[in-house]
C-alpha positions in Angstrom: -226.1 -86.2 61.6 -223.3 -88.4 63.4 -224.3 -89.1 67.2 -220.4 -88.2 68.4 -220.6 -84.9 69.3 -219.6 -82.1 65.6 -217.4 -79.2 65.9 -218.0 -76.4 63.6 -215.0 -74.1 62.8 -216.4 -70.5 62.2 -214.4 -68.6 59.9 -215.4 -64.6 60.7 -212.8 -63.2 59.2 -212.8 -60.2 56.6 -210.7 -61.8 53.6 -210.9 -65.1 52.5 -207.3 -65.7 52.5 -207.4 -65.4 56.1 -210.8 -67.6 56.1 -208.7 -70.4 53.9 -205.8 -70.4 56.0 -207.6 -70.8 59.3 -209.9 -73.2 57.4 -206.7 -75.2 57.2 -205.8 -75.7 60.4 -209.0 -76.6 61.5 -209.2 -79.8 58.8 -205.4 -80.8 60.6 -207.3 -80.2 63.9 -210.1 -82.1 63.1 -213.2 -80.4 63.0 -215.9 -81.6 61.2 -217.8 -78.5 59.5 -216.6 -75.4 58.3 -218.2 -71.9 58.9 -218.4 -69.3 55.9 -219.0 -66.5 59.1 -221.4 -63.7 58.5 -218.5 -60.8 58.5 -216.8 -63.3 55.5 -219.8 -63.2 53.9 -220.7 -59.5 54.5 -217.1 -58.7 53.2 -216.6 -60.7 50.7 -220.1 -61.5 48.8 -221.5 -65.2 48.7 -218.9 -66.3 46.6 -216.6 -66.8 49.4 -218.9 -69.6 50.2 -217.8 -71.4 46.9 -214.2 -71.0 47.6 -214.3 -72.8 51.2 -216.5 -75.4 49.4 -213.9 -75.6 46.6 -211.1 -75.9 48.8 -212.9 -78.0 50.8 -215.0 -80.6 49.1 -214.9 -83.3 51.5 -216.2 -81.0 54.4 -219.7 -79.8 55.0 -219.6 -76.5 54.4 -222.3 -73.9 56.3 -223.3 -70.4 54.9 -223.7 -68.3 58.1 -226.5 -65.4 57.0 -228.6 -64.7 59.7 -231.1 -64.7 57.6 -233.7 -62.0 58.5 -235.9 -62.3 54.8 -236.5 -63.7 51.8 -235.4 -67.3 53.4 -235.9 -69.1 50.4 -233.3 -66.4 48.4 -230.3 -67.8 51.1 -231.2 -71.1 50.2 -230.6 -71.0 46.9 -228.0 -69.1 47.0 -226.2 -71.9 49.4 -226.8 -74.4 46.9 -225.3 -72.4 43.8 -222.1 -72.0 46.2 -222.1 -76.1 46.6 -222.8 -75.9 50.4 -224.7 -77.9 52.9 -226.4 -76.4 55.5 -227.3 -72.2 55.9 -228.7 -70.4 58.9 -232.2 -68.4 59.3 -233.2 -67.0 62.7 -235.4 -68.0 64.4 -236.1 -64.6 65.5 -237.0 -63.6 61.6 -240.7 -63.6 60.7 -242.8 -67.2 60.4 -243.1 -66.9 57.3 -239.5 -66.4 56.4 -238.6 -69.2 58.5 -241.3 -71.2 56.8 -239.8 -70.4 53.2 -236.5 -71.3 54.0 -237.3 -74.5 55.7 -239.8 -75.4 52.3 -236.7 -74.6 49.8 -234.3 -76.3 51.9 -236.7 -79.6 51.5 -236.8 -79.2 47.9 -233.0 -78.5 47.5 -231.4 -80.7 49.7 -229.8 -77.9 52.3 -230.0 -78.3 55.6 -231.4 -75.3 56.8 -230.3 -74.5 60.9 -232.4 -72.3 63.0 -230.4 -69.5 65.0 -231.8 -68.6 68.0 -230.0 -65.4 68.6 -232.1 -63.0 70.2 -235.1 -65.3 71.0 -236.4 -64.3 74.3 -237.8 -67.7 74.7 -235.9 -70.2 73.3 -237.7 -73.8 74.1 -241.1 -72.1 72.1 -239.2 -71.4 69.0 -237.0 -73.9 69.0 -240.3 -76.2 69.2 -242.0 -74.0 66.4 -239.4 -74.8 64.0 -238.6 -77.9 64.5 -242.7 -78.0 64.4 -242.0 -76.6 61.0 -239.2 -78.8 59.4 -236.2 -77.0 60.1 -233.2 -79.5 60.4 -231.4 -78.5 63.3 -231.4 -75.5 66.8 -228.7 -73.7 67.1 -228.7 -71.7 70.1 -226.9 -68.8 70.2 -226.0 -66.5 73.1 -224.4 -63.6 71.2 -221.1 -61.8 71.1 -222.5 -58.5 72.4 -224.5 -60.8 74.9 -221.6 -61.8 76.4 -219.9 -58.1 76.2 -222.3 -57.3 78.4 -222.6 -60.3 80.7 -219.4 -61.8 80.8 -219.9 -65.4 82.2 -223.0 -65.2 80.0 -223.5 -68.5 77.7 -225.7 -70.7 76.2 -225.5 -74.0 78.0 -228.4 -73.8 80.1 -231.0 -73.7 77.1 -229.6 -76.7 76.0 -231.2 -79.7 78.3 -235.3 -78.0 78.0 -234.3 -77.3 74.1 -232.8 -81.3 73.6 -236.4 -82.1 75.2 -238.6 -79.6 73.6 -237.4 -81.0 70.0 -237.0 -84.6 70.2 -234.6 -85.9 67.9 -233.5 -82.8 66.0 -230.1 -82.1 66.8 -229.2 -79.6 68.6 -226.2 -76.9 68.1 -224.4 -74.4 70.5 -222.2 -71.2 70.0 -219.4 -71.4 72.2 -216.5 -69.3 74.0 -214.9 -72.2 74.9 -213.9 -75.5 76.2 -215.6 -75.1 79.3 -218.8 -73.9 77.6 -218.5 -76.5 75.2 -217.7 -79.5 77.4 -220.8 -78.1 79.4 -223.6 -77.8 76.5 -222.5 -81.6 75.4 -222.2 -83.1 78.6 -226.0 -81.4 78.1 -227.2 -83.1 74.9 -225.5 -80.5 72.3 -224.9 -82.5 69.1 -222.8 -79.3 67.8 -220.7 -77.1 69.2 -218.9 -73.7 66.9 -216.6 -72.0 67.8 -214.3 -69.1 66.4 -212.8 -65.9 67.4 -211.9 -66.7 70.6 -210.1 -69.9 70.1 -208.1 -67.8 67.2 -207.3 -65.1 69.7 -204.6 -67.7 71.2 -201.2 -67.4 70.5 -200.7 -70.7 69.7 -204.1 -71.0 68.4 -203.2 -74.5 66.2 -202.7 -76.1 69.7 -206.0 -74.5 71.1 -208.2 -75.8 68.7 -206.7 -79.0 68.3 -207.1 -79.6 72.2 -210.7 -77.8 72.0 -211.7 -80.5 69.6 -210.0 -83.2 71.3 -211.8 -82.3 74.8 -215.2 -81.9 72.7 -215.5 -85.6 71.1 -214.0 -87.0 74.5 -216.7 -85.4 76.6 -219.4 -87.7 76.3 
């Protein structure tokens, strides 16, 4: 992964047409990774991952399944669809996380441990790294944000980075503020989705977001 902070665009749309249109805007804005979001995969199936991979062959594609069981199977689906990264929930059974990691090593698919719902972020992240995960993704969930409007994952970044050494740490963001703070705390990647697309001029907002993240370090 690049030493510069990367921007991942979460395409959490119900249709592939909306996702492809938003991805085009993201590419023009300079995003680094396109995410086939969980709502897109749920609504359209795994083929949506492949559509993104075919439409944007020069960008890495992440498949965000939020895998809770049969981790190795979603790694194989990711490979079949031509994508590059997949997510497994760090809160899943140990065996599920380990199976995803093992299949990732065999296939070359990068496995990202998503910490949504994890109570002890540092300890679980360190354990996933011990098992060989490729990246930690710190995730303060949308439902948590609705209940706690000022909450975010930034406070976890420093302690987790310290615990996992050279393994990249990403962070899910709600806007420029927590993205910039996350990068300054040590995050290698920031992900943004609907908070940007809710902006009236979301193309401009996304371009400004990318610029702010890239210049934050």
